[in-house]
PDB file of N, CA, C and O in Angstrom:
ATOM      1  N   MET A   1       8.245 -12.253  12.403  1.00  0.00           N
ATOM      2  CA  MET A   1       8.938 -11.164  11.734  1.00  0.00           C
ATOM      3  C   MET A   1       8.107  -9.897  11.878  1.00  0.00           C
ATOM      4  O   MET A   1       6.899  -9.906  11.641  1.00  0.00           O
ATOM      5  N   SER A   2       8.735  -8.853  12.253  1.00  0.00           N
ATOM      6  CA  SER A   2       8.073  -7.568  12.435  1.00  0.00           C
ATOM      7  C   SER A   2       8.043  -6.800  11.118  1.00  0.00           C
ATOM      8  O   SER A   2       9.028  -6.780  10.380  1.00  0.00           O
ATOM      9  N   VAL A   3       6.903  -6.166  10.828  1.00  0.00           N
ATOM     10  CA  VAL A   3       6.780  -5.344   9.633  1.00  0.00           C
ATOM     11  C   VAL A   3       6.109  -4.027   9.995  1.00  0.00           C
ATOM     12  O   VAL A   3       5.378  -3.944  10.982  1.00  0.00           O
ATOM     13  N   VAL A   4       6.364  -2.996   9.188  1.00  0.00           N
ATOM     14  CA  VAL A   4       5.757  -1.681   9.401  1.00  0.00           C
ATOM     15  C   VAL A   4       5.099  -1.227   8.103  1.00  0.00           C
ATOM     16  O   VAL A   4       5.573  -1.539   7.010  1.00  0.00           O
ATOM     17  N   THR A   5       4.011  -0.493   8.237  1.00  0.00           N
ATOM     18  CA  THR A   5       3.305   0.023   7.073  1.00  0.00           C
ATOM     19  C   THR A   5       4.029   1.238   6.527  1.00  0.00           C
ATOM     20  O   THR A   5       4.331   2.175   7.266  1.00  0.00           O
ATOM     21  N   VAL A   6       4.308   1.220   5.224  1.00  0.00           N
ATOM     22  CA  VAL A   6       4.971   2.354   4.581  1.00  0.00           C
ATOM     23  C   VAL A   6       4.063   3.049   3.570  1.00  0.00           C
ATOM     24  O   VAL A   6       4.372   4.151   3.116  1.00  0.00           O
ATOM     25  N   PHE A   7       2.938   2.410   3.212  1.00  0.00           N
ATOM     26  CA  PHE A   7       2.020   3.005   2.247  1.00  0.00           C
ATOM     27  C   PHE A   7       0.663   2.347   2.401  1.00  0.00           C
ATOM     28  O   PHE A   7       0.570   1.136   2.604  1.00  0.00           O
ATOM     29  N   ALA A   8      -0.389   3.147   2.304  1.00  0.00           N
ATOM     30  CA  ALA A   8      -1.755   2.629   2.349  1.00  0.00           C
ATOM     31  C   ALA A   8      -2.611   3.448   1.406  1.00  0.00           C
ATOM     32  O   ALA A   8      -2.523   4.676   1.378  1.00  0.00           O
ATOM     33  N   SER A   9      -3.449   2.756   0.623  1.00  0.00           N
ATOM     34  CA  SER A   9      -4.292   3.461  -0.324  1.00  0.00           C
ATOM     35  C   SER A   9      -5.422   2.562  -0.788  1.00  0.00           C
ATOM     36  O   SER A   9      -5.314   1.336  -0.763  1.00  0.00           O
ATOM     37  N   GLY A  10      -6.501   3.190  -1.209  1.00  0.00           N
ATOM     38  CA  GLY A  10      -7.591   2.488  -1.856  1.00  0.00           C
ATOM     39  C   GLY A  10      -7.544   2.672  -3.351  1.00  0.00           C
ATOM     40  O   GLY A  10      -8.365   2.106  -4.073  1.00  0.00           O
ATOM     41  N   ASN A  11      -6.587   3.464  -3.833  1.00  0.00           N
ATOM     42  CA  ASN A  11      -6.445   3.736  -5.258  1.00  0.00           C
ATOM     43  C   ASN A  11      -5.566   2.655  -5.887  1.00  0.00           C
ATOM     44  O   ASN A  11      -4.380   2.544  -5.578  1.00  0.00           O
ATOM     45  N   VAL A  12      -6.168   1.860  -6.775  1.00  0.00           N
ATOM     46  CA  VAL A  12      -5.451   0.745  -7.387  1.00  0.00           C
ATOM     47  C   VAL A  12      -4.221   1.227  -8.154  1.00  0.00           C
ATOM     48  O   VAL A  12      -3.173   0.583  -8.097  1.00  0.00           O
ATOM     49  N   GLY A  13      -4.328   2.338  -8.864  1.00  0.00           N
ATOM     50  CA  GLY A  13      -3.186   2.870  -9.613  1.00  0.00           C
ATOM     51  C   GLY A  13      -2.028   3.235  -8.708  1.00  0.00           C
ATOM     52  O   GLY A  13      -0.875   2.941  -9.023  1.00  0.00           O
ATOM     53  N   ASP A  14      -2.325   3.877  -7.579  1.00  0.00           N
ATOM     54  CA  ASP A  14      -1.268   4.233  -6.630  1.00  0.00           C
ATOM     55  C   ASP A  14      -0.611   2.987  -6.042  1.00  0.00           C
ATOM     56  O   ASP A  14       0.602   2.953  -5.837  1.00  0.00           O
ATOM     57  N   LEU A  15      -1.418   1.970  -5.774  1.00  0.00           N
ATOM     58  CA  LEU A  15      -0.865   0.731  -5.222  1.00  0.00           C
ATOM     59  C   LEU A  15       0.061   0.046  -6.227  1.00  0.00           C
ATOM     60  O   LEU A  15       1.130  -0.438  -5.855  1.00  0.00           O
ATOM     61  N   VAL A  16      -0.341   0.005  -7.482  1.00  0.00           N
ATOM     62  CA  VAL A  16       0.499  -0.596  -8.512  1.00  0.00           C
ATOM     63  C   VAL A  16       1.818   0.169  -8.620  1.00  0.00           C
ATOM     64  O   VAL A  16       2.885  -0.438  -8.703  1.00  0.00           O
ATOM     65  N   MET A  17       1.744   1.492  -8.620  1.00  0.00           N
ATOM     66  CA  MET A  17       2.953   2.311  -8.719  1.00  0.00           C
ATOM     67  C   MET A  17       3.851   2.101  -7.494  1.00  0.00           C
ATOM     68  O   MET A  17       5.067   1.972  -7.639  1.00  0.00           O
ATOM     69  N   ALA A  18       3.273   2.064  -6.306  1.00  0.00           N
ATOM     70  CA  ALA A  18       4.062   1.867  -5.097  1.00  0.00           C
ATOM     71  C   ALA A  18       4.757   0.509  -5.117  1.00  0.00           C
ATOM     72  O   ALA A  18       5.933   0.408  -4.768  1.00  0.00           O
ATOM     73  N   LYS A  19       4.038  -0.527  -5.520  1.00  0.00           N
ATOM     74  CA  LYS A  19       4.649  -1.855  -5.613  1.00  0.00           C
ATOM     75  C   LYS A  19       5.803  -1.851  -6.604  1.00  0.00           C
ATOM     76  O   LYS A  19       6.867  -2.407  -6.331  1.00  0.00           O
ATOM     77  N   MET A  20       5.591  -1.222  -7.757  1.00  0.00           N
ATOM     78  CA  MET A  20       6.639  -1.165  -8.776  1.00  0.00           C
ATOM     79  C   MET A  20       7.877  -0.442  -8.248  1.00  0.00           C
ATOM     80  O   MET A  20       9.000  -0.896  -8.467  1.00  0.00           O
ATOM     81  N   LEU A  21       7.679   0.670  -7.560  1.00  0.00           N
ATOM     82  CA  LEU A  21       8.808   1.424  -7.016  1.00  0.00           C
ATOM     83  C   LEU A  21       9.590   0.603  -6.000  1.00  0.00           C
ATOM     84  O   LEU A  21      10.820   0.597  -6.019  1.00  0.00           O
ATOM     85  N   LEU A  22       8.885  -0.088  -5.117  1.00  0.00           N
ATOM     86  CA  LEU A  22       9.565  -0.922  -4.127  1.00  0.00           C
ATOM     87  C   LEU A  22      10.313  -2.071  -4.797  1.00  0.00           C
ATOM     88  O   LEU A  22      11.456  -2.362  -4.444  1.00  0.00           O
ATOM     89  N   GLU A  23       9.668  -2.723  -5.764  1.00  0.00           N
ATOM     90  CA  GLU A  23      10.325  -3.830  -6.465  1.00  0.00           C
ATOM     91  C   GLU A  23      11.563  -3.368  -7.220  1.00  0.00           C
ATOM     92  O   GLU A  23      12.576  -4.068  -7.238  1.00  0.00           O
ATOM     93  N   THR A  24      11.490  -2.195  -7.842  1.00  0.00           N
ATOM     94  CA  THR A  24      12.620  -1.658  -8.588  1.00  0.00           C
ATOM     95  C   THR A  24      13.824  -1.435  -7.677  1.00  0.00           C
ATOM     96  O   THR A  24      14.968  -1.627  -8.088  1.00  0.00           O
ATOM     97  N   GLU A  25      13.556  -1.030  -6.444  1.00  0.00           N
ATOM     98  CA  GLU A  25      14.639  -0.782  -5.478  1.00  0.00           C
ATOM     99  C   GLU A  25      15.062  -2.052  -4.738  1.00  0.00           C
ATOM    100  O   GLU A  25      15.969  -2.015  -3.906  1.00  0.00           O
ATOM    101  N   GLY A  26      14.408  -3.172  -5.039  1.00  0.00           N
ATOM    102  CA  GLY A  26      14.758  -4.431  -4.379  1.00  0.00           C
ATOM    103  C   GLY A  26      14.263  -4.516  -2.949  1.00  0.00           C
ATOM    104  O   GLY A  26      14.802  -5.279  -2.148  1.00  0.00           O
ATOM    105  N   ILE A  27      13.244  -3.741  -2.622  1.00  0.00           N
ATOM    106  CA  ILE A  27      12.694  -3.747  -1.267  1.00  0.00           C
ATOM    107  C   ILE A  27      11.553  -4.770  -1.223  1.00  0.00           C
ATOM    108  O   ILE A  27      10.551  -4.631  -1.924  1.00  0.00           O
ATOM    109  N   ARG A  28      11.722  -5.781  -0.403  1.00  0.00           N
ATOM    110  CA  ARG A  28      10.681  -6.800  -0.255  1.00  0.00           C
ATOM    111  C   ARG A  28       9.549  -6.245   0.601  1.00  0.00           C
ATOM    112  O   ARG A  28       9.783  -5.518   1.567  1.00  0.00           O
ATOM    113  N   PHE A  29       8.320  -6.596   0.233  1.00  0.00           N
ATOM    114  CA  PHE A  29       7.149  -6.100   0.951  1.00  0.00           C
ATOM    115  C   PHE A  29       6.059  -7.154   0.978  1.00  0.00           C
ATOM    116  O   PHE A  29       6.078  -8.113   0.206  1.00  0.00           O
ATOM    117  N   VAL A  30       5.118  -6.962   1.872  1.00  0.00           N
ATOM    118  CA  VAL A  30       3.906  -7.770   1.916  1.00  0.00           C
ATOM    119  C   VAL A  30       2.726  -6.812   1.877  1.00  0.00           C
ATOM    120  O   VAL A  30       2.841  -5.648   2.262  1.00  0.00           O
ATOM    121  N   THR A  31       1.593  -7.313   1.408  1.00  0.00           N
ATOM    122  CA  THR A  31       0.388  -6.497   1.392  1.00  0.00           C
ATOM    123  C   THR A  31      -0.576  -7.010   2.448  1.00  0.00           C
ATOM    124  O   THR A  31      -0.598  -8.198   2.768  1.00  0.00           O
ATOM    125  N   GLU A  32      -1.361  -6.107   2.975  1.00  0.00           N
ATOM    126  CA  GLU A  32      -2.405  -6.482   3.926  1.00  0.00           C
ATOM    127  C   GLU A  32      -3.715  -5.880   3.441  1.00  0.00           C
ATOM    128  O   GLU A  32      -3.784  -4.687   3.144  1.00  0.00           O
ATOM    129  N   GLY A  33      -4.740  -6.696   3.363  1.00  0.00           N
ATOM    130  CA  GLY A  33      -6.056  -6.221   2.985  1.00  0.00           C
ATOM    131  C   GLY A  33      -6.351  -6.253   1.504  1.00  0.00           C
ATOM    132  O   GLY A  33      -7.446  -5.875   1.088  1.00  0.00           O
ATOM    133  N   GLU A  34      -5.403  -6.693   0.699  1.00  0.00           N
ATOM    134  CA  GLU A  34      -5.609  -6.653  -0.753  1.00  0.00           C
ATOM    135  C   GLU A  34      -6.641  -7.677  -1.216  1.00  0.00           C
ATOM    136  O   GLU A  34      -7.453  -7.372  -2.090  1.00  0.00           O
ATOM    137  N   GLY A  35      -6.628  -8.860  -0.661  1.00  0.00           N
ATOM    138  CA  GLY A  35      -7.526  -9.909  -1.107  1.00  0.00           C
ATOM    139  C   GLY A  35      -8.917  -9.866  -0.517  1.00  0.00           C
ATOM    140  O   GLY A  35      -9.767 -10.677  -0.884  1.00  0.00           O
ATOM    141  N   VAL A  36      -9.170  -8.936   0.393  1.00  0.00           N
ATOM    142  CA  VAL A  36     -10.478  -8.910   1.070  1.00  0.00           C
ATOM    143  C   VAL A  36     -11.284  -7.651   0.779  1.00  0.00           C
ATOM    144  O   VAL A  36     -12.287  -7.403   1.448  1.00  0.00           O
ATOM    145  N   GLN A  37     -10.880  -6.862  -0.183  1.00  0.00           N
ATOM    146  CA  GLN A  37     -11.569  -5.605  -0.460  1.00  0.00           C
ATOM    147  C   GLN A  37     -13.031  -5.802  -0.860  1.00  0.00           C
ATOM    148  O   GLN A  37     -13.872  -4.972  -0.515  1.00  0.00           O
ATOM    149  N   ASP A  38     -13.351  -6.868  -1.571  1.00  0.00           N
ATOM    150  CA  ASP A  38     -14.723  -7.103  -2.032  1.00  0.00           C
ATOM    151  C   ASP A  38     -15.388  -8.267  -1.294  1.00  0.00           C
ATOM    152  O   ASP A  38     -16.370  -8.831  -1.777  1.00  0.00           O
ATOM    153  N   LEU A  39     -14.867  -8.616  -0.150  1.00  0.00           N
ATOM    154  CA  LEU A  39     -15.311  -9.813   0.562  1.00  0.00           C
ATOM    155  C   LEU A  39     -16.599  -9.641   1.361  1.00  0.00           C
ATOM    156  O   LEU A  39     -17.379 -10.588   1.460  1.00  0.00           O
ATOM    157  N   PHE A  40     -16.843  -8.484   1.924  1.00  0.00           N
ATOM    158  CA  PHE A  40     -17.932  -8.324   2.881  1.00  0.00           C
ATOM    159  C   PHE A  40     -19.190  -7.673   2.317  1.00  0.00           C
ATOM    160  O   PHE A  40     -19.999  -7.159   3.090  1.00  0.00           O
ATOM    161  N   GLY A  41     -19.383  -7.677   1.021  1.00  0.00           N
ATOM    162  CA  GLY A  41     -20.611  -7.176   0.436  1.00  0.00           C
ATOM    163  C   GLY A  41     -20.674  -5.671   0.240  1.00  0.00           C
ATOM    164  O   GLY A  41     -21.518  -5.192  -0.516  1.00  0.00           O
ATOM    165  N   PHE A  42     -19.811  -4.915   0.896  1.00  0.00           N
ATOM    166  CA  PHE A  42     -19.793  -3.470   0.695  1.00  0.00           C
ATOM    167  C   PHE A  42     -18.996  -3.105  -0.548  1.00  0.00           C
ATOM    168  O   PHE A  42     -19.252  -2.081  -1.182  1.00  0.00           O
ATOM    169  N   GLY A  43     -18.035  -3.945  -0.891  1.00  0.00           N
ATOM    170  CA  GLY A  43     -17.157  -3.617  -2.012  1.00  0.00           C
ATOM    171  C   GLY A  43     -16.280  -2.434  -1.651  1.00  0.00           C
ATOM    172  O   GLY A  43     -16.008  -2.182  -0.478  1.00  0.00           O
ATOM    173  N   ARG A  44     -15.853  -1.731  -2.645  1.00  0.00           N
ATOM    174  CA  ARG A  44     -14.946  -0.597  -2.456  1.00  0.00           C
ATOM    175  C   ARG A  44     -15.763   0.685  -2.507  1.00  0.00           C
ATOM    176  O   ARG A  44     -15.874   1.310  -3.561  1.00  0.00           O
ATOM    177  N   THR A  45     -16.325   1.075  -1.392  1.00  0.00           N
ATOM    178  CA  THR A  45     -17.256   2.205  -1.397  1.00  0.00           C
ATOM    179  C   THR A  45     -16.645   3.507  -0.918  1.00  0.00           C
ATOM    180  O   THR A  45     -16.896   4.553  -1.518  1.00  0.00           O
ATOM    181  N   VAL A  46     -15.873   3.480   0.111  1.00  0.00           N
ATOM    182  CA  VAL A  46     -15.361   4.706   0.730  1.00  0.00           C
ATOM    183  C   VAL A  46     -13.919   4.941   0.298  1.00  0.00           C
ATOM    184  O   VAL A  46     -13.024   4.196   0.696  1.00  0.00           O
ATOM    185  N   GLY A  47     -13.689   5.962  -0.507  1.00  0.00           N
ATOM    186  CA  GLY A  47     -12.325   6.286  -0.909  1.00  0.00           C
ATOM    187  C   GLY A  47     -11.654   5.199  -1.721  1.00  0.00           C
ATOM    188  O   GLY A  47     -10.426   5.148  -1.780  1.00  0.00           O
ATOM    189  N   GLY A  48     -12.435   4.318  -2.354  1.00  0.00           N
ATOM    190  CA  GLY A  48     -11.872   3.271  -3.180  1.00  0.00           C
ATOM    191  C   GLY A  48     -11.516   2.007  -2.424  1.00  0.00           C
ATOM    192  O   GLY A  48     -10.910   1.102  -2.997  1.00  0.00           O
ATOM    193  N   TYR A  49     -11.877   1.920  -1.146  1.00  0.00           N
ATOM    194  CA  TYR A  49     -11.595   0.707  -0.391  1.00  0.00           C
ATOM    195  C   TYR A  49     -12.804   0.317   0.438  1.00  0.00           C
ATOM    196  O   TYR A  49     -13.738   1.100   0.608  1.00  0.00           O
ATOM    197  N   ASN A  50     -12.772  -0.893   0.946  1.00  0.00           N
ATOM    198  CA  ASN A  50     -13.860  -1.423   1.746  1.00  0.00           C
ATOM    199  C   ASN A  50     -13.813  -0.800   3.139  1.00  0.00           C
ATOM    200  O   ASN A  50     -12.770  -0.849   3.791  1.00  0.00           O
ATOM    201  N   PRO A  51     -14.926  -0.211   3.615  1.00  0.00           N
ATOM    202  CA  PRO A  51     -14.916   0.433   4.933  1.00  0.00           C
ATOM    203  C   PRO A  51     -14.736  -0.552   6.088  1.00  0.00           C
ATOM    204  O   PRO A  51     -14.348  -0.145   7.183  1.00  0.00           O
ATOM    205  N   VAL A  52     -15.008  -1.821   5.867  1.00  0.00           N
ATOM    206  CA  VAL A  52     -14.831  -2.826   6.920  1.00  0.00           C
ATOM    207  C   VAL A  52     -13.358  -3.189   7.067  1.00  0.00           C
ATOM    208  O   VAL A  52     -12.853  -3.306   8.183  1.00  0.00           O
ATOM    209  N   THR A  53     -12.673  -3.366   5.947  1.00  0.00           N
ATOM    210  CA  THR A  53     -11.287  -3.829   5.985  1.00  0.00           C
ATOM    211  C   THR A  53     -10.256  -2.711   5.936  1.00  0.00           C
ATOM    212  O   THR A  53      -9.103  -2.918   6.312  1.00  0.00           O
ATOM    213  N   GLY A  54     -10.657  -1.527   5.477  1.00  0.00           N
ATOM    214  CA  GLY A  54      -9.716  -0.408   5.350  1.00  0.00           C
ATOM    215  C   GLY A  54      -8.918  -0.497   4.073  1.00  0.00           C
ATOM    216  O   GLY A  54      -9.083  -1.446   3.307  1.00  0.00           O
ATOM    217  N   PRO A  55      -8.047   0.481   3.823  1.00  0.00           N
ATOM    218  CA  PRO A  55      -7.253   0.497   2.591  1.00  0.00           C
ATOM    219  C   PRO A  55      -6.199  -0.612   2.588  1.00  0.00           C
ATOM    220  O   PRO A  55      -5.830  -1.140   3.637  1.00  0.00           O
ATOM    221  N   VAL A  56      -5.730  -0.947   1.406  1.00  0.00           N
ATOM    222  CA  VAL A  56      -4.643  -1.915   1.267  1.00  0.00           C
ATOM    223  C   VAL A  56      -3.373  -1.267   1.822  1.00  0.00           C
ATOM    224  O   VAL A  56      -3.102  -0.093   1.565  1.00  0.00           O
ATOM    225  N   GLN A  57      -2.605  -2.039   2.579  1.00  0.00           N
ATOM    226  CA  GLN A  57      -1.369  -1.533   3.175  1.00  0.00           C
ATOM    227  C   GLN A  57      -0.179  -2.303   2.625  1.00  0.00           C
ATOM    228  O   GLN A  57      -0.230  -3.523   2.473  1.00  0.00           O
ATOM    229  N   LEU A  58       0.897  -1.574   2.328  1.00  0.00           N
ATOM    230  CA  LEU A  58       2.165  -2.184   1.947  1.00  0.00           C
ATOM    231  C   LEU A  58       3.075  -2.116   3.159  1.00  0.00           C
ATOM    232  O   LEU A  58       3.254  -1.053   3.753  1.00  0.00           O
ATOM    233  N   ARG A  59       3.645  -3.250   3.524  1.00  0.00           N
ATOM    234  CA  ARG A  59       4.475  -3.330   4.728  1.00  0.00           C
ATOM    235  C   ARG A  59       5.858  -3.887   4.399  1.00  0.00           C
ATOM    236  O   ARG A  59       6.012  -4.763   3.549  1.00  0.00           O
ATOM    237  N   VAL A  60       6.846  -3.357   5.090  1.00  0.00           N
ATOM    238  CA  VAL A  60       8.241  -3.783   4.917  1.00  0.00           C
ATOM    239  C   VAL A  60       8.858  -4.026   6.279  1.00  0.00           C
ATOM    240  O   VAL A  60       8.252  -3.713   7.304  1.00  0.00           O
ATOM    241  N   THR A  61      10.058  -4.582   6.297  1.00  0.00           N
ATOM    242  CA  THR A  61      10.764  -4.768   7.566  1.00  0.00           C
ATOM    243  C   THR A  61      11.193  -3.411   8.106  1.00  0.00           C
ATOM    244  O   THR A  61      11.370  -2.467   7.335  1.00  0.00           O
ATOM    245  N   PRO A  62      11.359  -3.302   9.401  1.00  0.00           N
ATOM    246  CA  PRO A  62      11.808  -2.028   9.974  1.00  0.00           C
ATOM    247  C   PRO A  62      13.135  -1.551   9.373  1.00  0.00           C
ATOM    248  O   PRO A  62      13.359  -0.347   9.251  1.00  0.00           O
ATOM    249  N   GLU A  63      14.009  -2.482   9.000  1.00  0.00           N
ATOM    250  CA  GLU A  63      15.294  -2.119   8.420  1.00  0.00           C
ATOM    251  C   GLU A  63      15.133  -1.456   7.050  1.00  0.00           C
ATOM    252  O   GLU A  63      15.915  -0.576   6.688  1.00  0.00           O
ATOM    253  N   ASP A  64      14.115  -1.879   6.286  1.00  0.00           N
ATOM    254  CA  ASP A  64      13.881  -1.328   4.949  1.00  0.00           C
ATOM    255  C   ASP A  64      12.964  -0.106   4.960  1.00  0.00           C
ATOM    256  O   ASP A  64      12.825   0.570   3.941  1.00  0.00           O
ATOM    257  N   ALA A  65      12.343   0.182   6.092  1.00  0.00           N
ATOM    258  CA  ALA A  65      11.362   1.270   6.155  1.00  0.00           C
ATOM    259  C   ALA A  65      11.924   2.639   5.753  1.00  0.00           C
ATOM    260  O   ALA A  65      11.264   3.338   4.985  1.00  0.00           O
ATOM    261  N   PRO A  66      13.095   3.060   6.224  1.00  0.00           N
ATOM    262  CA  PRO A  66      13.592   4.386   5.818  1.00  0.00           C
ATOM    263  C   PRO A  66      13.764   4.512   4.301  1.00  0.00           C
ATOM    264  O   PRO A  66      13.375   5.524   3.717  1.00  0.00           O
ATOM    265  N   LYS A  67      14.341   3.494   3.663  1.00  0.00           N
ATOM    266  CA  LYS A  67      14.524   3.525   2.216  1.00  0.00           C
ATOM    267  C   LYS A  67      13.168   3.497   1.513  1.00  0.00           C
ATOM    268  O   LYS A  67      12.968   4.219   0.536  1.00  0.00           O
ATOM    269  N   ALA A  68      12.237   2.679   1.994  1.00  0.00           N
ATOM    270  CA  ALA A  68      10.904   2.593   1.392  1.00  0.00           C
ATOM    271  C   ALA A  68      10.171   3.932   1.500  1.00  0.00           C
ATOM    272  O   ALA A  68       9.530   4.365   0.542  1.00  0.00           O
ATOM    273  N   HIS A  69      10.260   4.578   2.639  1.00  0.00           N
ATOM    274  CA  HIS A  69       9.622   5.896   2.798  1.00  0.00           C
ATOM    275  C   HIS A  69      10.190   6.894   1.797  1.00  0.00           C
ATOM    276  O   HIS A  69       9.450   7.687   1.213  1.00  0.00           O
ATOM    277  N   GLU A  70      11.493   6.854   1.603  1.00  0.00           N
ATOM    278  CA  GLU A  70      12.125   7.772   0.648  1.00  0.00           C
ATOM    279  C   GLU A  70      11.668   7.478  -0.776  1.00  0.00           C
ATOM    280  O   GLU A  70      11.341   8.394  -1.531  1.00  0.00           O
ATOM    281  N   VAL A  71      11.647   6.201  -1.139  1.00  0.00           N
ATOM    282  CA  VAL A  71      11.236   5.800  -2.482  1.00  0.00           C
ATOM    283  C   VAL A  71       9.776   6.193  -2.748  1.00  0.00           C
ATOM    284  O   VAL A  71       9.429   6.566  -3.869  1.00  0.00           O
ATOM    285  N   LEU A  72       8.932   6.110  -1.730  1.00  0.00           N
ATOM    286  CA  LEU A  72       7.499   6.371  -1.902  1.00  0.00           C
ATOM    287  C   LEU A  72       7.096   7.806  -1.563  1.00  0.00           C
ATOM    288  O   LEU A  72       5.923   8.164  -1.669  1.00  0.00           O
ATOM    289  N   ARG A  73       8.059   8.621  -1.158  1.00  0.00           N
ATOM    290  CA  ARG A  73       7.763   9.989  -0.720  1.00  0.00           C
ATOM    291  C   ARG A  73       6.976  10.774  -1.766  1.00  0.00           C
ATOM    292  O   ARG A  73       5.944  11.360  -1.439  1.00  0.00           O
ATOM    293  N   GLU A  74       7.426  10.797  -2.981  1.00  0.00           N
ATOM    294  CA  GLU A  74       6.758  11.587  -4.020  1.00  0.00           C
ATOM    295  C   GLU A  74       5.350  11.058  -4.314  1.00  0.00           C
ATOM    296  O   GLU A  74       4.432  11.842  -4.557  1.00  0.00           O
ATOM    297  N   LEU A  75       5.182   9.751  -4.293  1.00  0.00           N
ATOM    298  CA  LEU A  75       3.875   9.159  -4.536  1.00  0.00           C
ATOM    299  C   LEU A  75       2.898   9.538  -3.425  1.00  0.00           C
ATOM    300  O   LEU A  75       1.727   9.804  -3.694  1.00  0.00           O
ATOM    301  N   ARG A  76       3.370   9.562  -2.184  1.00  0.00           N
ATOM    302  CA  ARG A  76       2.501   9.949  -1.064  1.00  0.00           C
ATOM    303  C   ARG A  76       2.136  11.428  -1.152  1.00  0.00           C
ATOM    304  O   ARG A  76       1.040  11.821  -0.752  1.00  0.00           O
ATOM    305  N   GLU A  77       3.040  12.246  -1.671  1.00  0.00           N
ATOM    306  CA  GLU A  77       2.777  13.686  -1.756  1.00  0.00           C
ATOM    307  C   GLU A  77       1.862  14.044  -2.917  1.00  0.00           C
ATOM    308  O   GLU A  77       1.166  15.058  -2.862  1.00  0.00           O
ATOM    309  N   THR A  78       1.850  13.224  -3.972  1.00  0.00           N
ATOM    310  CA  THR A  78       1.014  13.497  -5.133  1.00  0.00           C
ATOM    311  C   THR A  78       0.231  12.258  -5.535  1.00  0.00           C
ATOM    312  O   THR A  78       0.463  11.706  -6.611  1.00  0.00           O
ATOM    313  N   PRO A  79      -0.710  11.802  -4.672  1.00  0.00           N
ATOM    314  CA  PRO A  79      -1.462  10.594  -4.993  1.00  0.00           C
ATOM    315  C   PRO A  79      -2.281  10.781  -6.275  1.00  0.00           C
ATOM    316  O   PRO A  79      -2.804  11.861  -6.549  1.00  0.00           O
ATOM    317  N   GLY A  80      -2.374   9.698  -7.047  1.00  0.00           N
ATOM    318  CA  GLY A  80      -3.153   9.725  -8.271  1.00  0.00           C
ATOM    319  C   GLY A  80      -2.458  10.381  -9.429  1.00  0.00           C
ATOM    320  O   GLY A  80      -3.044  10.499 -10.504  1.00  0.00           O
ATOM    321  N   ALA A  81      -1.213  10.818  -9.248  1.00  0.00           N
ATOM    322  CA  ALA A  81      -0.490  11.484 -10.336  1.00  0.00           C
ATOM    323  C   ALA A  81       0.068  10.491 -11.305  1.00  0.00           C
ATOM    324  O   ALA A  81       0.706  10.876 -12.284  1.00  0.00           O
TER     325      ALA A  81
END
């Protein structure tokens, strides 16, 4: 199954909000990198995420990507709000 990244962040609050917004709209997603942020001894040092693994990414199917981008547009424009 093909998936595309629609949101990436090291900010836990932004990730929680993004997940909630997608769930509210019924958009199914998977996360990448969420379980490995503290795995390699660096922890979350750069921008709130592990520099080895990068920020946590939320991914959806290509069919859901346009709707997901719209739902997350305001969050991407005002991170941490």
